N, C-alpha and C positions, 0 to 999 in steps of 0.2 A: 396547484400548487406550484410557484415560479423560484427554483433554487439555483445559489449560485456555486457552482464551482471553481473554485481557485487551484491552480493547477490541474484542471480537467481535461487537457489535452495528451495528460502523461498514462502511462501505465493502466494505475488502476482508476485514475480520473476519467479517462476515455470509455475502459467497461464500465463504469457507475451511469456516466453519462449516457450510456446506452439503455442500461436499465431502467433507468429513471423514467426516459423517453417511453422506454415501454409500455411502462405506469401509467402514463398518463401525464407524467408533470411535464412543466417549459422548464428548459434548462437555461444557463449563463453563465460561459467559462471565461474565468480572467486568469491567464497565461502568461510567462515571460517567454516563454518558445526557449529557455534554456538549457532543456532535458525532454525536448518534447518538439512534436510537429503539427503543425493545421490539418496535415493530411491523414491524420487519425479521427477528426473530427467530420470529413468532410467521408470518411467512409463509415461514419457513425449514421450520418443521415442517409447514405446508401445502404445500410441495413434496417434504419428505422422509417425512413420516408418523412422525418421531422429533422429541423435543424436545431443545432444549439447555436448559438450566436456568438463568435469570439473576440473577446474584449485583449490586444496583445497589450502586455502591461503588468506592472512587478505589484504584487500584493503588499509588498514594505512600503510603500507609496501613499500615503493617505492621500492626496489627490486625487492620485488614480482609482483608488478604491472610493471614493466619496464622488468619484463623477459615473461611477458603472451604476450606484444606490438611488443616484440623480434619476440616468437613463431610464433605468428598470426598477419596477416594484419589487423589492427582493422578499420574499419569505419566508426564506431559510439560505442555510451558508453548510455546504460541505467542504470541509478546507485541508486540502492535500498538499498547497503550496508548499515549498522547502524543500532543502537540500540535503541529499540524503545518503552520501558515500561516506561510509564509518573510518577508509582510513585516510581520505581528504580530511574530516574533521580534525582530526589529529595533527594532520602537519597544517591546519589551515583554521583554528578553534575558534578566532574572532570571527572571520568571514560566517561561520557557520551559528553562531551565537547570535550576533546581529542580523542576519537574513531571517531566520527561523522565529526567533522571539518576538520580533520586530515586526515581523507579518501578522502573528498570531494578536499583539497588541493593538495593531492599527484596526483589526475587524473588529475587535472587543470595544474602542472608540467608536468605530463609524455608525457600527449596526443599529444602535439604539436610537439613533439621530432619526432613523428610518422607519422604527419600530419594527426592527426584525430582531426577534429576539431567540430562536431555533439557531445552536450551529452543532454539528458531527464533526469530531475531529480525528485527524489520521495520527493516533499514534503508533505505540510500537512497542513488541514483548521485550524490545532492550530496557524497559524501563525495570523491569527484573533483576537486572546485573546478572551477578553471576551465583545466582541462588539456586543451591541443591536439589531443593524437595521438588517433585515432580508428583503428579500434574500441576502447573503455575495455576494459582486463582488470583481474582483480583483482589485478594485482602492481603494478599502475600506482601512482606514487606519487598522495598522499591530501592534502586540505586544504580548507578552506570559506570561504564567503564570506557565510555569513547563521548568527546563533546557532543556526536551528533544526538546520540542516548539522553544526555542531561538537556538539550535543546527541546526534546520530546516531553521530559521530565519536567521539568521547567515551566513548558506550555500547560500543562495538567495542572499543574499549581496554581497558573495565571489564571487559567481559564473556571478552577475549583473558587479561588478567590472572588472571583469578579460575580461567579454565580453567588456566594454568599453574600457580597453585597447588594446585589438587587434580584427579588425572588423574582422578577418577571423573566428570568432567564433561562432557560432551558441547554444544557450542554450534555453530549453522549461524547464518551471517551474510548475510541476504540483503537484495541491492543491488537495490531495484526500480527500473524506469525511470520510464514513466510510464503507471498505468494507466486505461483508459477504459472503455467498455461497459459490458453487465449480463448479467445471467441472460438466457439467451434466452425465458425465461418472460416478463418483463414486472414479475415479481413482487419483485424484491428491484436494487436499482440505486444509483446517488451521490446523494444528499440533502445537500449541504452546507447548513449553517447561516449563516446573514448573505450574505455576498456568496462567491460563488465566488471559490477558490484556481486553477483549472486551466480549460485551455482546452475541451473539449468540454463542462461545464456552460454555459458561456456561448451556444456553439453551439444547444444544446440550448433556451436561454431566447429567444434570438434566433429561432429555428423556432416556436416556443410563443407570438410575440407579444408575450412578457416583456418583451425589449428589441427595441428598433428596429434596431438593426444589431450589427456585431463590430467591436471594434478589434483591429487588427492591427499589433502593436510592431515597425516596422520592415520594409523591405522592398529593402534596400539590403546585405544581410548576401551573403558571397561563397559563396552557395548556389544551386540551381538556377531558383528564381523568386525568391529577394531575401530570402524568410519563412524564420525560423528552422526547423532542422530537429531533429527529436527522437523518442527511439526509444518508440513508443507501444506497449502492449501488453493485449491485453483482460483484463479483468477473473477472466474462468475460469480464463483461463490461468494467472493469477499463483495464482491459489489452488491449482489444482492443482499448482504448484511450491513449493505447502507442505506439500502433503500429499508430494511426491516427498522434500522436505527432510528432514520427518518421521520416515520409513521410512529413508532415510538414518543421520538421527541415533542412532537408537536400537541400532546395530549398531557403534560405534564411539565414542571418546572423543579430545576436545579442539576443537579450533576447526576450520571452516570458512567459507570466504569461496565466494560465488556470486553471478553477476549472473543478475538475471532480464529478459531483454527480448527483442526478437525478433531483436537485431541490422542491422534495416534502420532506416533514418533516413527521417522522412515530414514534409514542410516544415508549417507553418500553413495554406498552398491548399492543400495536398494533401486536409490533413483535412476543410478546408471543402467541397472538390469531392467528394471520396469522400461527405460526408453528403448532399450534395444529389443525388448520383445512386442512391445507396443507397435513399432516402427520397424522393426527385420533392418536392425542396422548392428555394426558394431561399432563399441566408442571404445577404443586405446587410452589406458591409463596407467599413471606410474603414481606410486607410493611415495610423498614426498613429506620431511618433519613439518609437527605440528605446527600451525599458526598460535603466536602467542594470544594468550586474553581467550581461543575458543575454548567453550567447555563441553564434555561428552553428550549431554543430551538434555533438549531444551523442548518442551511440548506444552499444549493449552489445557485448560480445564474449561471446555467451552459450555459448560450447565447452564450457568447463568442467563445466556444468550439464546440458550433454547426455550428457556423458562419465564423469560422476560420479553423476549422480542420474538420468540416462535419463530427462530431461524435456527438453521445448522446445516454443515458443509453435505451438501448431496451425491457431487463429483469424489470418483476414486482416482488412485494413482494416476491407472490405466490412462484415464481420461486425461490429465493433467498432461503427460506426456507424451501421448496420441495428440493433444492439440497443440502443445509446444512445436512441434517437428512440424503439423500441419501449416503453420502460420511462418516458421523459417524457411521450409520449402518453397511456399508463394511469394515468400519476402527476401530472399537472400540478402538484400543489402536495406532491409528493412523499411521507412517508410520512403526514404529519397532513393530505392529504388525504381 
């Protein structure tokens, strides 16, 4: 099967490209390289012995997307492309709404012209909003606290409505929890442009000496150690979840929603201490006030993915921390190094 990965040169996209190539699929990547590097795909080729051709272009541009479909017979799409910084989305909401929603709508418009009806969408646990009941199930109420989350929620709505209007469509909506780690080789990993948005890159920057210490936002939550608890998942488990979703999607039509997480909440200090133990390092940290909007605990019920996709996360927190540091050690300046 030939699969188009929009945003496929990014963190999750490049690891998914590797999984698809290893499973025998052909991969085409469309990426504007706004927050990614073509080096990631060169290294995917190095690891797999197979090439994933890169088209540099924007998924929001209908002419560009049409050109890709005219050049390659595409059987399915995995849609990663989109802006993803929560803080920036609050400061620049129109930028996020226009970019992320246009990308989804352009794909929905172009795909059927080329008899391509299968799409796996990169959604997010942010669509559950401030839901307090845990673990989160796919049938729980949804709602968001920031424009980034709403772009995921609205994209889910668009895809659901499009599939309802066209019974030939098969769309899978994957709600991610917190991906961390890197490929065990250390050749591909997370390389955020500018200031990181997630915990693990900050820990790695402290470990490498780029930062003096880690800031931990709040130690007075109603959790085991007072710090916020989240469902962290190894990026390779997440990538394998996309492969399972794709193989499920091609056998049916309609819309299905799956959580991709471990089902186990880990606190910020769990991550810090496991990272220290896994890599024989010390991570200095200071406790600072809570961030507005943060909730105490958030983790997945991934039962549905296990039952229907026959997928579950296999790698533990120790592997996540070990592989993240292995990537950082080998690539202290990311792909540009």
